[in-house]
Structure formats: C-alpha cells, structure tokens
C-alpha positions in Angstrom: -5.2 -26.0 33.9 -8.9 -26.8 33.5 -11.4 -24.0 33.6 -15.0 -23.2 32.5 -15.7 -19.8 30.9 -18.7 -18.3 29.0 -17.8 -16.8 25.6 -20.1 -15.1 23.1 -21.0 -17.6 20.4 -20.5 -15.2 17.5 -17.2 -14.0 18.8 -16.0 -17.6 19.0 -17.2 -18.3 15.5 -15.4 -15.2 14.2 -12.2 -16.1 16.1 -12.2 -19.6 14.7 -12.7 -18.3 11.2 -10.0 -15.7 11.5 -7.4 -17.9 13.1 -8.2 -21.1 11.2 -8.6 -22.9 14.4 -10.5 -26.2 14.2 -11.7 -26.3 17.8 -12.8 -23.7 20.4 -9.9 -24.6 22.6 -7.4 -24.1 19.8 -9.0 -20.6 19.0 -8.8 -19.7 22.7 -5.2 -20.7 23.0 -4.2 -18.8 19.8 -5.9 -15.7 21.2 -4.1 -16.0 24.5 -0.7 -16.6 22.8 -1.3 -13.6 20.5 -2.2 -11.3 23.4 0.9 -12.4 25.4 3.2 -12.0 22.3 1.8 -8.5 21.6 2.4 -7.4 25.1 6.0 -8.8 25.0 6.6 -7.0 21.7 5.3 -3.7 23.1 8.2 -3.7 25.6 10.6 -3.3 22.7 9.5 0.3 22.3 11.3 1.2 25.5 14.6 0.3 23.8 14.3 2.6 20.8 17.6 4.5 20.5 19.0 2.8 23.7 21.1 -0.1 22.3 24.6 0.6 21.1 25.2 -0.4 17.5 28.1 -0.1 15.1 27.8 1.1 11.5 26.0 4.0 10.0 22.3 4.4 10.7 20.1 2.9 8.0 22.8 0.6 6.6 23.6 -3.1 7.3 26.1 -3.5 10.2 29.7 -4.4 9.4 31.7 -7.4 9.3 11.6 -20.8 15.4 8.2 -20.2 15.0 6.5 -20.5 11.5 4.6 -17.5 10.2 2.5 -17.7 7.0 -0.5 -15.9 5.6 -1.2 -12.3 4.4 -2.2 -10.2 7.4 -1.0 -12.6 10.0 2.3 -10.9 10.8 4.6 -8.2 9.4 8.3 -9.0 8.8 10.6 -6.1 9.6 13.9 -5.8 7.8 17.3 -5.1 9.4 17.4 -1.6 7.7 14.5 -0.6 9.9 15.6 -2.3 13.1 19.1 -0.7 12.8 17.6 2.8 12.6 15.1 1.9 15.4 17.9 0.8 17.9 20.1 3.7 16.8 17.3 6.2 17.6 17.0 7.5 14.1 13.5 8.8 13.2 12.3 7.7 9.8 8.8 7.0 8.4 9.6 3.2 8.6 10.8 3.5 12.2 7.6 5.4 13.1 5.6 2.6 11.4 7.4 -0.1 13.4 6.9 1.8 16.6 3.1 1.9 15.8 3.1 -1.8 15.0 4.7 -3.0 18.3 2.0 -4.0 20.7 -0.8 -3.8 18.2 0.1 -6.0 15.3 2.2 -9.2 15.4 5.8 -8.5 14.2 8.1 -11.2 12.9 11.8 -11.4 12.1 13.6 -13.6 9.6 16.6 -15.7 10.6 18.8 -13.9 8.1 17.6 -10.5 9.3 18.3 -11.6 12.9 21.9 -12.3 12.0 22.3 -8.9 10.4 20.9 -7.1 13.4 22.7 -9.0 16.2 26.1 -8.9 14.6 26.3 -5.1 14.6 25.9 -4.4 18.4 29.0 -3.1 20.1 28.5 -4.6 23.5 27.7 -8.2 24.6 25.1 -6.8 27.1 23.2 -5.2 24.2 23.3 -8.4 22.2 21.9 -10.3 25.2 19.1 -7.7 25.6 18.2 -7.8 21.9 18.2 -11.6 21.9 15.7 -11.5 24.8 13.5 -9.0 23.0 13.5 -10.9 19.7 12.3 -14.1 21.5 8.9 -12.5 21.6 8.6 -12.7 17.8 7.8 -15.5 15.4 10.9 -16.5 13.4 10.6 -16.9 9.7 13.1 -19.4 8.1 14.3 -17.6 5.0 16.6 -20.0 3.2 16.1 -23.6 2.2 16.1 -25.6 -1.0 12.8 -24.2 -2.3 13.6 -20.6 -1.5 17.1 -20.9 -2.9 15.7 -21.9 -6.3 13.0 -19.2 -6.1 15.5 -16.5 -5.1 17.7 -17.4 -8.0 14.8 -17.3 -10.3 13.6 -13.9 -9.0 17.1 -12.5 -9.4 17.2 -13.7 -13.0 13.7 -12.3 -13.7 14.8 -8.9 -12.5 18.1 -9.1 -14.3 16.2 -9.8 -17.6 14.4 -6.5 -17.0 17.7 -4.6 -16.6 17.5 -4.5 -12.8 20.5 -5.6 -10.8 20.0 -6.6 -7.2 23.1 -5.4 -5.3 22.9 -7.8 -2.4 22.0 -11.5 -2.7 20.8 -11.6 0.9 18.1 -9.0 0.2 16.9 -11.1 -2.7 16.6 -14.1 -0.3 14.7 -12.0 2.2 12.3 -10.6 -0.3 11.7 -14.1 -1.8 11.0 -15.6 1.6 8.4 -13.0 2.3 6.8 -13.5 -1.1 6.6 -17.2 -0.6 5.2 -16.9 2.9 2.7 -14.2 1.7 3.7 -11.8 4.5 4.4 -8.0 4.1 7.9 -6.6 4.6 8.7 -3.3 6.3 11.9 -2.0 4.8 13.8 1.2 4.1 16.4 -0.4 1.8 15.7 0.6 -1.8 16.9 -2.8 -3.1 13.6 -4.3 -2.1 11.5 -2.0 -4.3 11.9 -4.0 -7.6 10.5 -7.0 -5.8 7.4 -4.9 -4.9 7.1 -3.4 -8.4 7.6 -6.6 -10.4 7.4 -9.8 -8.2 4.5 -9.3 -5.8 6.3 -8.4 -2.6 3.9 -6.6 -0.3 5.4 -3.5 1.3 4.2 -2.9 4.9 
C-alpha cells in the first residue's frame, strides 16, 4: 500500500534513533507493528483468572520473533503467568497487568512450554496459544546459551548457591544474554540478579 503522510521531522529522528531503524519507512513500520502488538497484548487482560489450569498457583504446572536489547521488551516467567491465569493477586501479577498494552511483553520458548502444558482443557490451550501469538518469542536454548547456562550454574555453585531447577538457569541465562529484564516470582532467579547481572522487571 502506497501513501503519503506528513510527519514531524524531530519525531521521526527520535523514532529512528530509539528503534535503530535505518530508514524512515522502517521506523514507521516498526511503530505500526509495535502499536498493533501492544493492542493485541492488552486483550490478554480480559483472561486474567479465566483460564482453567492445573497445579497449585505460583508453582510450575505438573507433568518466533527475536527480541534483544535492554528496554525493548520484558520477558515474563511462567511463575507469573500461572498466577495471572489462575486469578491470583500478587505484586508480580499486578505488574504484568500494568505492562500489558503499555510495554512490549515477550515470552521464552521454554516458558511457553511450562505455561501451556498445565491447562486442563484443550479450549483453554487454544485460547492461550492465540493470545501468546501477539508476543515476541525468545529462543532460550542453543549451543551458546547451553555453555553459558552451565557456566552460570557452576559460578553460583562456587559461591555455595545451588540452583534447584536447571530450566530456571537456562531461562535466566537467556535473558542475561539478550539483555532483557525478567518478571518473576520464583525465588530461584534471585541469585542470578544478585550475582550474574539478570535484570528483575
């Protein structure tokens, strides 16, 4: 679609600098995509406490778009999503509710697995899958992150800190490597904040 519009020069310069866009067209398209994504993510608020999940609130359930750069997105851990969909009110859930529709929220592939596998009904899985399509997807495990995650585990272990769940170490490492903040309520992430540079959202 071809169109001609008038945009404030300073606004366009600021947008190109903030987004890293190399052309005005690229900056404009990034702005439109971000606006659409934020509106799509805002719809998730309507499903707070409305999807049926197994497991206890706040605990892991039983049984592809790149995102990088500090301030670009916030990754939300399954510990927060589970409470959100269960309708549990916590500071982290309130924070997530405030982010939706105002700040881009991303989900990691490993986090997506943990969230989706805990729903009781297929219809709720289908609804959640549709909702999560509005989010950038962060790939959390690959050769580089595998080595980094193992190194981070050993670094914490040398300080007398034992990470209980390997998957949490992988998630934390992926966020550190991508320089994106993580919103979590699982205490296993705190050593990564205290010692390894993970940014808590």
